[in-house]
N, CA, C, O and the ligand as a Tripos MOL2 file, in Angstrom:
@<TRIPOS>MOLECULE
protein
  293   291    74     0     0
PROTEIN
NO_CHARGES

@<TRIPOS>ATOM
      1 N           6.6820    9.0730   -2.2050 N.3       1 MET1
      2 CA          5.4040    8.5180   -1.7440 C.3       1 MET1
      3 C           5.0910    9.0310   -0.3420 C.2       1 MET1
      4 O           5.9270    8.9680    0.5590 O.2       1 MET1
      5 N           3.9160    9.5220   -0.1810 N.am      2 ILE2
      6 CA          3.4900   10.0630    1.1120 C.3       2 ILE2
      7 C           2.4940    9.0800    1.7200 C.2       2 ILE2
      8 O           1.5740    8.6150    1.0470 O.2       2 ILE2
      9 N           2.6830    8.7810    2.9640 N.am      3 ILE3
     10 CA          1.7510    7.8890    3.6560 C.3       3 ILE3
     11 C           1.0220    8.6910    4.7200 C.2       3 ILE3
     12 O           1.6320    9.2900    5.6050 O.2       3 ILE3
     13 N          -0.2950    8.6850    4.6090 N.am      4 LEU4
     14 CA         -1.1130    9.3090    5.6380 C.3       4 LEU4
     15 C          -1.5250    8.2040    6.6060 C.2       4 LEU4
     16 O          -2.1380    7.2190    6.1930 O.2       4 LEU4
     17 N          -1.2020    8.3520    7.8690 N.am      5 PRO5
     18 CA         -1.4510    7.2530    8.8100 C.3       5 PRO5
     19 C          -2.9350    7.0250    9.0530 C.2       5 PRO5
     20 O          -3.7790    7.8890    8.8130 O.2       5 PRO5
     21 N          -3.2130    5.8100    9.5440 N.am      6 ARG6
     22 CA         -4.6190    5.5030    9.8100 C.3       6 ARG6
     23 C          -5.1220    6.2990   10.9970 C.2       6 ARG6
     24 O          -4.3600    6.7430   11.8550 O.2       6 ARG6
     25 N          -6.4240    6.4590   11.0100 N.am      7 LEU7
     26 CA         -7.0890    7.2510   12.0380 C.3       7 LEU7
     27 C          -8.3240    6.4930   12.5030 C.2       7 LEU7
     28 O          -8.7110    5.4710   11.9360 O.2       7 LEU7
     29 N          -8.9180    7.0250   13.5420 N.am      8 ARG8
     30 CA        -10.1780    6.4710   14.0050 C.3       8 ARG8
     31 C         -11.2870    7.4620   13.6510 C.2       8 ARG8
     32 O         -11.1790    8.6630   13.9000 O.2       8 ARG8
     33 N         -12.3410    6.9290   13.0710 N.am      9 CYS9
     34 CA        -13.4680    7.7850   12.7120 C.3       9 CYS9
     35 C         -14.1110    8.3340   13.9790 C.2       9 CYS9
     36 O         -14.4560    7.5680   14.8790 O.2       9 CYS9
     37 N         -14.2760    9.6560   14.0590 N.am     10 PRO10
     38 CA        -14.9010   10.2220   15.2630 C.3      10 PRO10
     39 C         -16.4030    9.9540   15.3180 C.2      10 PRO10
     40 O         -17.0310   10.1740   16.3540 O.2      10 PRO10
     41 N         -16.9800    9.4880   14.2280 N.am     11 GLY11
     42 CA        -18.4110    9.2040   14.2100 C.3      11 GLY11
     43 C         -18.7270    7.8180   14.7280 C.2      11 GLY11
     44 O         -19.5000    7.6650   15.6740 O.2      11 GLY11
     45 N         -18.1280    6.7980   14.1090 N.am     12 CYS12
     46 CA        -18.4690    5.4180   14.4590 C.3      12 CYS12
     47 C         -17.3300    4.6830   15.1470 C.2      12 CYS12
     48 O         -17.5210    3.5600   15.6130 O.2      12 CYS12
     49 N         -16.1500    5.2900   15.2210 N.am     13 GLY13
     50 CA        -15.0380    4.6470   15.9110 C.3      13 GLY13
     51 C         -14.3000    3.6150   15.0830 C.2      13 GLY13
     52 O         -13.3500    2.9960   15.5640 O.2      13 GLY13
     53 N         -14.7220    3.4230   13.8540 N.am     14 LYS14
     54 CA        -14.0370    2.4760   12.9920 C.3      14 LYS14
     55 C         -12.7080    3.0470   12.5130 C.2      14 LYS14
     56 O         -12.5090    4.2610   12.4670 O.2      14 LYS14
     57 N         -11.8120    2.1430   12.1590 N.am     15 THR15
     58 CA        -10.5220    2.5820   11.6370 C.3      15 THR15
     59 C         -10.6860    3.1030   10.2200 C.2      15 THR15
     60 O         -11.3340    2.4810    9.3790 O.2      15 THR15
     61 N         -10.0880    4.2490    9.9810 N.am     16 ILE16
     62 CA         -9.9580    4.7590    8.6180 C.3      16 ILE16
     63 C          -8.5450    4.4030    8.1870 C.2      16 ILE16
     64 O          -7.5740    4.8580    8.7920 O.2      16 ILE16
     65 N          -8.4280    3.6050    7.1610 N.am     17 HIS17
     66 CA         -7.1440    3.0260    6.8270 C.3      17 HIS17
     67 C          -6.1690    4.0650    6.2870 C.2      17 HIS17
     68 O          -6.5550    5.0870    5.7180 O.2      17 HIS17
     69 N          -4.9030    3.7620    6.4880 N.am     18 ALA18
     70 CA         -3.8560    4.6040    5.9490 C.3      18 ALA18
     71 C          -3.9220    4.5970    4.4220 C.2      18 ALA18
     72 O          -4.3560    3.6210    3.8100 O.2      18 ALA18
     73 N          -3.4940    5.6740    3.8350 N.am     19 VAL19
     74 CA         -3.4280    5.7340    2.3760 C.3      19 VAL19
     75 C          -2.0390    6.1910    1.9630 C.2      19 VAL19
     76 O          -1.3730    6.9600    2.6560 O.2      19 VAL19
     77 N          -1.6330    5.6920    0.8140 N.am     20 LYS20
     78 CA         -0.3970    6.1540    0.1990 C.3      20 LYS20
     79 C          -0.7750    7.0200   -0.9860 C.2      20 LYS20
     80 O          -1.7010    6.6990   -1.7310 O.2      20 LYS20
     81 N          -0.0630    8.1090   -1.1560 N.am     21 ALA21
     82 CA         -0.3640    8.9960   -2.2700 C.3      21 ALA21
     83 C           0.9260    9.6220   -2.7770 C.2      21 ALA21
     84 O           1.8700    9.8620   -2.0250 O.2      21 ALA21
     85 N           0.9310    9.8750   -4.0590 N.am     22 LEU22
     86 CA          2.0700   10.5920   -4.6370 C.3      22 LEU22
     87 C           1.9440   12.0780   -4.3650 C.2      22 LEU22
     88 O           2.9280   12.7630   -4.0880 O.2      22 LEU22
     89 N           0.7240   12.5610   -4.4480 N.am     23 VAL23
     90 CA          0.4550   13.9760   -4.2280 C.3      23 VAL23
     91 C          -0.6600   14.0670   -3.2000 C.2      23 VAL23
     92 O          -1.6650   13.3620   -3.2970 O.2      23 VAL23
     93 N          -0.4800   14.9230   -2.2330 N.am     24 VAL24
     94 CA         -1.5070   15.1060   -1.2160 C.3      24 VAL24
     95 C          -2.0340   16.5250   -1.3280 C.2      24 VAL24
     96 O          -1.3700   17.4740   -0.9100 O.2      24 VAL24
     97 N          -3.2170   16.6710   -1.8870 N.am     25 PRO25
     98 CA         -3.7830   18.0200   -2.0140 C.3      25 PRO25
     99 C          -4.3260   18.4890   -0.6680 C.2      25 PRO25
    100 O          -4.6660   17.6620    0.1780 O.2      25 PRO25
    101 N          -4.4140   19.7920   -0.4580 N.am     26 PRO26
    102 CA         -5.0690   20.2690    0.7600 C.3      26 PRO26
    103 C          -6.5550   19.9070    0.7010 C.2      26 PRO26
    104 O          -7.2020   20.0660   -0.3340 O.2      26 PRO26
    105 N          -7.0730   19.4280    1.7990 N.am     27 ALA27
    106 CA         -8.4750   19.0130    1.8300 C.3      27 ALA27
    107 C          -9.3040   20.1100    2.4640 C.2      27 ALA27
    108 O          -9.1270   20.4550    3.6320 O.2      27 ALA27
    109 N         -10.2120   20.6500    1.6710 N.am     28 GLU28
    110 CA        -11.0990   21.6750    2.2040 C.3      28 GLU28
    111 C         -12.5300   21.2020    2.2780 C.2      28 GLU28
    112 O         -13.3750   21.8240    2.9220 O.2      28 GLU28
    113 N         -12.7940   20.0940    1.6110 N.am     29 LYS29
    114 CA        -14.1310   19.5240    1.7040 C.3      29 LYS29
    115 C         -14.0220   18.0070    1.6840 C.2      29 LYS29
    116 O         -12.9760   17.4410    1.3670 O.2      29 LYS29
    117 N         -15.1220   17.3730    2.0300 N.am     30 PHE30
    118 CA        -15.1410   15.9140    2.1770 C.3      30 PHE30
    119 C         -14.5650   15.2190    0.9470 C.2      30 PHE30
    120 O         -13.7960   14.2660    1.0670 O.2      30 PHE30
    121 N         -14.9400   15.7010   -0.2310 N.am     31 GLU31
    122 CA        -14.5050   15.0370   -1.4660 C.3      31 GLU31
    123 C         -12.9930   15.1070   -1.6630 C.2      31 GLU31
    124 O         -12.4250   14.2860   -2.3840 O.2      31 GLU31
    125 N         -12.3430   16.0700   -1.0340 N.am     32 ASP32
    126 CA        -10.8850   16.1860   -1.1680 C.3      32 ASP32
    127 C         -10.1410   15.2260   -0.2430 C.2      32 ASP32
    128 O          -8.9480   14.9880   -0.4270 O.2      32 ASP32
    129 N         -10.8250   14.6860    0.7310 N.am     33 CYS33
    130 CA        -10.1440   13.8990    1.7550 C.3      33 CYS33
    131 C          -9.7440   12.5390    1.1940 C.2      33 CYS33
    132 O         -10.5560   11.8500    0.5770 O.2      33 CYS33
    133 N          -8.5040   12.1650    1.4100 N.am     34 LEU34
    134 CA         -8.0470   10.8580    0.9570 C.3      34 LEU34
    135 C          -8.4800    9.7630    1.9240 C.2      34 LEU34
    136 O          -8.6150    8.6020    1.5350 O.2      34 LEU34
    137 N          -8.6960   10.1290    3.1730 N.am     35 ARG35
    138 CA         -9.1700    9.1570    4.1610 C.3      35 ARG35
    139 C         -10.5830    9.5490    4.5530 C.2      35 ARG35
    140 O         -10.8360   10.6660    5.0030 O.2      35 ARG35
    141 N         -11.4980    8.6050    4.3740 N.am     36 ARG36
    142 CA        -12.8870    8.9130    4.6520 C.3      36 ARG36
    143 C         -13.5610    7.7230    5.2950 C.2      36 ARG36
    144 O         -13.1880    6.5740    5.0580 O.2      36 ARG36
    145 N         -14.5580    8.0110    6.1110 N.am     37 CYS37
    146 CA        -15.4820    6.9790    6.5510 C.3      37 CYS37
    147 C         -16.7360    7.1490    5.7210 C.2      37 CYS37
    148 O         -17.4460    8.1480    5.8380 O.2      37 CYS37
    149 N         -17.0010    6.1530    4.8720 N.am     38 ASN38
    150 CA        -18.1440    6.2940    3.9780 C.3      38 ASN38
    151 C         -19.4730    6.1120    4.7020 C.2      38 ASN38
    152 O         -20.5140    6.5840    4.2420 O.2      38 ASN38
    153 N         -19.4250    5.4210    5.8430 N.am     39 ARG39
    154 CA        -20.6620    5.2350    6.5810 C.3      39 ARG39
    155 C         -21.1190    6.5580    7.1910 C.2      39 ARG39
    156 O         -22.2940    6.9180    7.1140 O.2      39 ARG39
    157 N         -20.1820    7.2680    7.7920 N.am     40 CYS40
    158 CA        -20.5130    8.5310    8.4570 C.3      40 CYS40
    159 C         -20.3770    9.7240    7.5160 C.2      40 CYS40
    160 O         -20.8250   10.8260    7.8290 O.2      40 CYS40
    161 N         -19.7540    9.4940    6.3650 N.am     41 ARG41
    162 CA        -19.3950   10.5840    5.4650 C.3      41 ARG41
    163 C         -18.5770   11.6300    6.2130 C.2      41 ARG41
    164 O         -18.8270   12.8320    6.1290 O.2      41 ARG41
    165 N         -17.5950   11.1260    6.9420 N.am     42 ILE42
    166 CA        -16.6370   12.0040    7.5950 C.3      42 ILE42
    167 C         -15.2980   11.7880    6.9130 C.2      42 ILE42
    168 O         -14.8340   10.6550    6.7840 O.2      42 ILE42
    169 N         -14.6890   12.8600    6.4850 N.am     43 GLY43
    170 CA        -13.3750   12.7830    5.8700 C.3      43 GLY43
    171 C         -12.3380   13.3820    6.7950 C.2      43 GLY43
    172 O         -12.6150   14.3260    7.5360 O.2      43 GLY43
    173 N         -11.1320   12.8220    6.7440 N.am     44 ALA44
    174 CA        -10.0200   13.3740    7.5070 C.3      44 ALA44
    175 C          -9.1720   14.2020    6.5690 C.2      44 ALA44
    176 O          -8.8050   13.7440    5.4870 O.2      44 ALA44
    177 N          -8.8610   15.4190    6.9770 N.am     45 SER45
    178 CA         -8.0360   16.2760    6.1330 C.3      45 SER45
    179 C          -6.6780   15.6200    5.9320 C.2      45 SER45
    180 O          -6.2740   14.7500    6.7040 O.2      45 SER45
    181 N          -5.9890   16.0410    4.9030 N.am     46 ASN46
    182 CA         -4.8230   15.2910    4.4480 C.3      46 ASN46
    183 C          -3.5330   15.6320    5.1840 C.2      46 ASN46
    184 O          -2.4460   15.5360    4.6140 O.2      46 ASN46
    185 N          -3.6480   16.0230    6.4310 N.am     47 ALA47
    186 CA         -2.4470   16.2860    7.2260 C.3      47 ALA47
    187 C          -1.7610   14.9680    7.5750 C.2      47 ALA47
    188 O          -2.4090   13.9750    7.9060 O.2      47 ALA47
    189 N          -0.4320   14.9870    7.4910 N.am     48 LYS48
    190 CA          0.3090   13.7780    7.8610 C.3      48 LYS48
    191 C           0.3430   13.6090    9.3670 C.2      48 LYS48
    192 O           0.3520   12.4860    9.8720 O.2      48 LYS48
    193 N           0.3620   14.7080   10.0780 N.am     49 ASN49
    194 CA          0.4110   14.6680   11.5350 C.3      49 ASN49
    195 C          -1.0080   14.4580   12.0770 C.2      49 ASN49
    196 O          -1.8740   15.3120   11.8840 O.2      49 ASN49
    197 N          -1.2520   13.3290   12.7540 N.am     50 PRO50
    198 CA         -2.6240   13.0780   13.2420 C.3      50 PRO50
    199 C          -3.1440   14.1760   14.1560 C.2      50 PRO50
    200 O          -4.3530   14.3910   14.2380 O.2      50 PRO50
    201 N          -2.2420   14.8760   14.8470 N.am     51 ALA51
    202 CA         -2.6830   15.9500   15.7390 C.3      51 ALA51
    203 C          -3.2230   17.1430   14.9610 C.2      51 ALA51
    204 O          -3.9320   17.9870   15.5080 O.2      51 ALA51
    205 N          -2.8760   17.2010   13.6700 N.am     52 LYS52
    206 CA         -3.3120   18.3510   12.8660 C.3      52 LYS52
    207 C          -4.4700   18.0120   11.9430 C.2      52 LYS52
    208 O          -4.9480   18.8630   11.1920 O.2      52 LYS52
    209 N          -4.9140   16.7760   12.0030 N.am     53 VAL53
    210 CA         -6.0140   16.3700   11.1300 C.3      53 VAL53
    211 C          -7.3020   17.0430   11.5770 C.2      53 VAL53
    212 O          -7.6170   17.1150   12.7650 O.2      53 VAL53
    213 N          -8.0340   17.5350   10.5830 N.am     54 LYS54
    214 CA         -9.3760   18.0420   10.8560 C.3      54 LYS54
    215 C         -10.3540   17.0910   10.1910 C.2      54 LYS54
    216 O         -10.0860   16.5540    9.1160 O.2      54 LYS54
    217 N         -11.4640   16.8920   10.8270 N.am     55 PHE55
    218 CA        -12.4910   16.0290   10.2490 C.3      55 PHE55
    219 C         -13.5430   16.8930    9.5850 C.2      55 PHE55
    220 O         -14.0030   17.8930   10.1360 O.2      55 PHE55
    221 N         -13.9070   16.4780    8.3880 N.am     56 ILE56
    222 CA        -14.8370   17.2570    7.5800 C.3      56 ILE56
    223 C         -16.0670   16.3990    7.3000 C.2      56 ILE56
    224 O         -15.9650   15.2850    6.7870 O.2      56 ILE56
    225 N         -17.2170   16.9380    7.6440 N.am     57 GLN57
    226 CA        -18.4630   16.2060    7.4130 C.3      57 GLN57
    227 C         -18.9490   16.4520    5.9890 C.2      57 GLN57
    228 O         -19.0900   17.5990    5.5650 O.2      57 GLN57
    229 N         -19.2030   15.3760    5.2570 N.am     58 GLY58
    230 CA        -19.7230   15.5010    3.9080 C.3      58 GLY58
    231 C         -21.2290   15.6940    3.9140 C.2      58 GLY58
    232 O         -21.8860   15.5380    4.9420 O.2      58 GLY58
    233 N         -21.7590   16.0330    2.7600 N.am     59 ASP59
    234 CA        -23.2050   16.1590    2.6360 C.3      59 ASP59
    235 C         -23.8410   14.7860    2.7610 C.2      59 ASP59
    236 O         -23.2860   13.8060    2.2640 O.2      59 ASP59
    237 N         -24.9780   14.6970    3.4060 N.am     60 PRO60
    238 CA        -25.6220   13.3840    3.5150 C.3      60 PRO60
    239 C         -26.0690   12.8800    2.1580 C.2      60 PRO60
    240 O         -26.5060   13.6470    1.3000 O.2      60 PRO60
    241 N         -25.9510   11.5770    1.9840 N.am     61 LEU61
    242 CA        -26.4090   10.9660    0.7370 C.3      61 LEU61
    243 C         -27.9100   10.7760    0.7960 C.2      61 LEU61
    244 O         -28.4700   10.5950    1.8770 O.2      61 LEU61
    245 N         -28.5800   10.8160   -0.3660 N.am     62 PRO62
    246 CA        -29.9860   10.4160   -0.3640 C.3      62 PRO62
    247 C         -30.0990    8.9330   -0.0220 C.2      62 PRO62
    248 O         -29.1850    8.1500   -0.2800 O.2      62 PRO62
    249 N         -31.2150    8.5700    0.5520 N.am     63 GLU63
    250 CA        -31.4220    7.1720    0.9400 C.3      63 GLU63
    251 C         -31.3150    6.2740   -0.2860 C.2      63 GLU63
    252 O         -32.0030    6.5030   -1.2810 O.2      63 GLU63
    253 N         -30.4540    5.2500   -0.2260 N.am     64 PRO64
    254 CA        -30.3730    4.3470   -1.3770 C.3      64 PRO64
    255 C         -31.5690    3.4130   -1.4010 C.2      64 PRO64
    256 O         -32.1210    3.0840   -0.3520 O.2      64 PRO64
    257 N         -31.9780    2.9780   -2.6020 N.am     65 PRO65
    258 CA        -33.0610    1.9920   -2.6600 C.3      65 PRO65
    259 C         -32.6220    0.7180   -1.9530 C.2      65 PRO65
    260 O         -31.4670    0.3110   -2.0770 O.2      65 PRO65
    261 N         -33.5320    0.0770   -1.2090 N.am     66 PRO66
    262 CA        -33.1110   -1.0600   -0.3720 C.3      66 PRO66
    263 C         -32.6070   -2.2570   -1.1640 C.2      66 PRO66
    264 O         -31.8000   -3.0310   -0.6500 O.2      66 PRO66
    265 N         -33.0610   -2.4300   -2.4010 N.am     67 GLU67
    266 CA        -32.6300   -3.6250   -3.1290 C.3      67 GLU67
    267 C         -31.2590   -3.4690   -3.7760 C.2      67 GLU67
    268 O         -30.7180   -4.4310   -4.3200 O.2      67 GLU67
    269 N         -30.6970   -2.2730   -3.7210 N.am     68 GLN68
    270 CA        -29.3640   -2.0710   -4.2720 C.3      68 GLN68
    271 C         -28.3090   -2.3860   -3.2120 C.2      68 GLN68
    272 O         -28.1710   -1.6410   -2.2430 O.2      68 GLN68
    273 N         -27.5680   -3.4730   -3.3820 N.am     69 PRO69
    274 CA        -26.5210   -3.7430   -2.3870 C.3      69 PRO69
    275 C         -25.3940   -2.7310   -2.4810 C.2      69 PRO69
    276 O         -24.9660   -2.3590   -3.5740 O.2      69 PRO69
    277 N         -24.9220   -2.2940   -1.3380 N.am     70 GLN70
    278 CA        -23.8260   -1.3390   -1.3210 C.3      70 GLN70
    279 C         -22.5070   -2.0940   -1.3630 C.2      70 GLN70
    280 O         -22.3050   -3.0280   -0.5870 O.2      70 GLN70
    281 N         -21.6320   -1.7140   -2.2330 N.am     71 SER71
    282 CA        -20.3310   -2.3680   -2.2500 C.3      71 SER71
    283 C         -19.4840   -1.8310   -1.1020 C.2      71 SER71
    284 O         -19.3580   -0.6200   -0.9190 O.2      71 SER71
    285 N         -18.9170   -2.7370   -0.3460 N.am     72 PRO72
    286 CA        -18.0810   -2.2620    0.7760 C.3      72 PRO72
    287 C         -16.8240   -1.5920    0.2580 C.2      72 PRO72
    288 O         -16.2660   -1.9740   -0.7710 O.2      72 PRO72
    289 N         -16.3980   -0.5900    0.9930 N.am     73 GLU73
    290 CA        -15.1960    0.1200    0.5550 C.3      73 GLU73
    291 C         -14.2930    0.3400    1.7360 C.2      73 GLU73
    292 O         -13.2190    0.9240    1.5920 O.2      73 GLU73
    293 ZN        -17.5450    6.4450   10.7390 Zn       74 ZN74
@<TRIPOS>BOND
     1     1     2 1
     2     2     3 1
     3     3     4 2
     4     3     5 am
     5     5     6 1
     6     6     7 1
     7     7     8 2
     8     7     9 am
     9     9    10 1
    10    10    11 1
    11    11    12 2
    12    11    13 am
    13    13    14 1
    14    14    15 1
    15    15    16 2
    16    15    17 am
    17    17    18 1
    18    18    19 1
    19    19    20 2
    20    19    21 am
    21    21    22 1
    22    22    23 1
    23    23    24 2
    24    23    25 am
    25    25    26 1
    26    26    27 1
    27    27    28 2
    28    27    29 am
    29    29    30 1
    30    30    31 1
    31    31    32 2
    32    31    33 am
    33    33    34 1
    34    34    35 1
    35    35    36 2
    36    35    37 am
    37    37    38 1
    38    38    39 1
    39    39    40 2
    40    39    41 am
    41    41    42 1
    42    42    43 1
    43    43    44 2
    44    43    45 am
    45    45    46 1
    46    46    47 1
    47    47    48 2
    48    47    49 am
    49    49    50 1
    50    50    51 1
    51    51    52 2
    52    51    53 am
    53    53    54 1
    54    54    55 1
    55    55    56 2
    56    55    57 am
    57    57    58 1
    58    58    59 1
    59    59    60 2
    60    59    61 am
    61    61    62 1
    62    62    63 1
    63    63    64 2
    64    63    65 am
    65    65    66 1
    66    66    67 1
    67    67    68 2
    68    67    69 am
    69    69    70 1
    70    70    71 1
    71    71    72 2
    72    71    73 am
    73    73    74 1
    74    74    75 1
    75    75    76 2
    76    75    77 am
    77    77    78 1
    78    78    79 1
    79    79    80 2
    80    79    81 am
    81    81    82 1
    82    82    83 1
    83    83    84 2
    84    83    85 am
    85    85    86 1
    86    86    87 1
    87    87    88 2
    88    87    89 am
    89    89    90 1
    90    90    91 1
    91    91    92 2
    92    91    93 am
    93    93    94 1
    94    94    95 1
    95    95    96 2
    96    95    97 am
    97    97    98 1
    98    98    99 1
    99    99   100 2
   100    99   101 am
   101   101   102 1
   102   102   103 1
   103   103   104 2
   104   103   105 am
   105   105   106 1
   106   106   107 1
   107   107   108 2
   108   107   109 am
   109   109   110 1
   110   110   111 1
   111   111   112 2
   112   111   113 am
   113   113   114 1
   114   114   115 1
   115   115   116 2
   116   115   117 am
   117   117   118 1
   118   118   119 1
   119   119   120 2
   120   119   121 am
   121   121   122 1
   122   122   123 1
   123   123   124 2
   124   123   125 am
   125   125   126 1
   126   126   127 1
   127   127   128 2
   128   127   129 am
   129   129   130 1
   130   130   131 1
   131   131   132 2
   132   131   133 am
   133   133   134 1
   134   134   135 1
   135   135   136 2
   136   135   137 am
   137   137   138 1
   138   138   139 1
   139   139   140 2
   140   139   141 am
   141   141   142 1
   142   142   143 1
   143   143   144 2
   144   143   145 am
   145   145   146 1
   146   146   147 1
   147   147   148 2
   148   147   149 am
   149   149   150 1
   150   150   151 1
   151   151   152 2
   152   151   153 am
   153   153   154 1
   154   154   155 1
   155   155   156 2
   156   155   157 am
   157   157   158 1
   158   158   159 1
   159   159   160 2
   160   159   161 am
   161   161   162 1
   162   162   163 1
   163   163   164 2
   164   163   165 am
   165   165   166 1
   166   166   167 1
   167   167   168 2
   168   167   169 am
   169   169   170 1
   170   170   171 1
   171   171   172 2
   172   171   173 am
   173   173   174 1
   174   174   175 1
   175   175   176 2
   176   175   177 am
   177   177   178 1
   178   178   179 1
   179   179   180 2
   180   179   181 am
   181   181   182 1
   182   182   183 1
   183   183   184 2
   184   183   185 am
   185   185   186 1
   186   186   187 1
   187   187   188 2
   188   187   189 am
   189   189   190 1
   190   190   191 1
   191   191   192 2
   192   191   193 am
   193   193   194 1
   194   194   195 1
   195   195   196 2
   196   195   197 am
   197   197   198 1
   198   198   199 1
   199   199   200 2
   200   199   201 am
   201   201   202 1
   202   202   203 1
   203   203   204 2
   204   203   205 am
   205   205   206 1
   206   206   207 1
   207   207   208 2
   208   207   209 am
   209   209   210 1
   210   210   211 1
   211   211   212 2
   212   211   213 am
   213   213   214 1
   214   214   215 1
   215   215   216 2
   216   215   217 am
   217   217   218 1
   218   218   219 1
   219   219   220 2
   220   219   221 am
   221   221   222 1
   222   222   223 1
   223   223   224 2
   224   223   225 am
   225   225   226 1
   226   226   227 1
   227   227   228 2
   228   227   229 am
   229   229   230 1
   230   230   231 1
   231   231   232 2
   232   231   233 am
   233   233   234 1
   234   234   235 1
   235   235   236 2
   236   235   237 am
   237   237   238 1
   238   238   239 1
   239   239   240 2
   240   239   241 am
   241   241   242 1
   242   242   243 1
   243   243   244 2
   244   243   245 am
   245   245   246 1
   246   246   247 1
   247   247   248 2
   248   247   249 am
   249   249   250 1
   250   250   251 1
   251   251   252 2
   252   251   253 am
   253   253   254 1
   254   254   255 1
   255   255   256 2
   256   255   257 am
   257   257   258 1
   258   258   259 1
   259   259   260 2
   260   259   261 am
   261   261   262 1
   262   262   263 1
   263   263   264 2
   264   263   265 am
   265   265   266 1
   266   266   267 1
   267   267   268 2
   268   267   269 am
   269   269   270 1
   270   270   271 1
   271   271   272 2
   272   271   273 am
   273   273   274 1
   274   274   275 1
   275   275   276 2
   276   275   277 am
   277   277   278 1
   278   278   279 1
   279   279   280 2
   280   279   281 am
   281   281   282 1
   282   282   283 1
   283   283   284 2
   284   283   285 am
   285   285   286 1
   286   286   287 1
   287   287   288 2
   288   287   289 am
   289   289   290 1
   290   290   291 1
   291   291   292 2
@<TRIPOS>SUBSTRUCTURE
     1 MET1         2 RESIDUE 1 A MET
     2 ILE2         6 RESIDUE 1 A ILE
     3 ILE3        10 RESIDUE 1 A ILE
     4 LEU4        14 RESIDUE 1 A LEU
     5 PRO5        18 RESIDUE 1 A PRO
     6 ARG6        22 RESIDUE 1 A ARG
     7 LEU7        26 RESIDUE 1 A LEU
     8 ARG8        30 RESIDUE 1 A ARG
     9 CYS9        34 RESIDUE 1 A CYS
    10 PRO10       38 RESIDUE 1 A PRO
    11 GLY11       42 RESIDUE 1 A GLY
    12 CYS12       46 RESIDUE 1 A CYS
    13 GLY13       50 RESIDUE 1 A GLY
    14 LYS14       54 RESIDUE 1 A LYS
    15 THR15       58 RESIDUE 1 A THR
    16 ILE16       62 RESIDUE 1 A ILE
    17 HIS17       66 RESIDUE 1 A HIS
    18 ALA18       70 RESIDUE 1 A ALA
    19 VAL19       74 RESIDUE 1 A VAL
    20 LYS20       78 RESIDUE 1 A LYS
    21 ALA21       82 RESIDUE 1 A ALA
    22 LEU22       86 RESIDUE 1 A LEU
    23 VAL23       90 RESIDUE 1 A VAL
    24 VAL24       94 RESIDUE 1 A VAL
    25 PRO25       98 RESIDUE 1 A PRO
    26 PRO26      102 RESIDUE 1 A PRO
    27 ALA27      106 RESIDUE 1 A ALA
    28 GLU28      110 RESIDUE 1 A GLU
    29 LYS29      114 RESIDUE 1 A LYS
    30 PHE30      118 RESIDUE 1 A PHE
    31 GLU31      122 RESIDUE 1 A GLU
    32 ASP32      126 RESIDUE 1 A ASP
    33 CYS33      130 RESIDUE 1 A CYS
    34 LEU34      134 RESIDUE 1 A LEU
    35 ARG35      138 RESIDUE 1 A ARG
    36 ARG36      142 RESIDUE 1 A ARG
    37 CYS37      146 RESIDUE 1 A CYS
    38 ASN38      150 RESIDUE 1 A ASN
    39 ARG39      154 RESIDUE 1 A ARG
    40 CYS40      158 RESIDUE 1 A CYS
    41 ARG41      162 RESIDUE 1 A ARG
    42 ILE42      166 RESIDUE 1 A ILE
    43 GLY43      170 RESIDUE 1 A GLY
    44 ALA44      174 RESIDUE 1 A ALA
    45 SER45      178 RESIDUE 1 A SER
    46 ASN46      182 RESIDUE 1 A ASN
    47 ALA47      186 RESIDUE 1 A ALA
    48 LYS48      190 RESIDUE 1 A LYS
    49 ASN49      194 RESIDUE 1 A ASN
    50 PRO50      198 RESIDUE 1 A PRO
    51 ALA51      202 RESIDUE 1 A ALA
    52 LYS52      206 RESIDUE 1 A LYS
    53 VAL53      210 RESIDUE 1 A VAL
    54 LYS54      214 RESIDUE 1 A LYS
    55 PHE55      218 RESIDUE 1 A PHE
    56 ILE56      222 RESIDUE 1 A ILE
    57 GLN57      226 RESIDUE 1 A GLN
    58 GLY58      230 RESIDUE 1 A GLY
    59 ASP59      234 RESIDUE 1 A ASP
    60 PRO60      238 RESIDUE 1 A PRO
    61 LEU61      242 RESIDUE 1 A LEU
    62 PRO62      246 RESIDUE 1 A PRO
    63 GLU63      250 RESIDUE 1 A GLU
    64 PRO64      254 RESIDUE 1 A PRO
    65 PRO65      258 RESIDUE 1 A PRO
    66 PRO66      262 RESIDUE 1 A PRO
    67 GLU67      266 RESIDUE 1 A GLU
    68 GLN68      270 RESIDUE 1 A GLN
    69 PRO69      274 RESIDUE 1 A PRO
    70 GLN70      278 RESIDUE 1 A GLN
    71 SER71      282 RESIDUE 1 A SER
    72 PRO72      286 RESIDUE 1 A PRO
    73 GLU73      290 RESIDUE 1 A GLU
    74 ZN74       293 GROUP 0 **** ****
């Protein structure tokens, strides 16, 4: 089991929680990142060493309709 430590989102400063994974793929795009800030759509690359983490900006989402509540994640 591999544990990727928690990080701070460089966009909003919120904590990106640690994740446990059996397999850690190399992250080359936002969708590959196991740790992400969904508000900023910033993903942290899957490096175990926080000094080696790169932050990857995802594509912006289209504006959601206002009556659709967003489930927190
Ligand atoms: Zn953020």
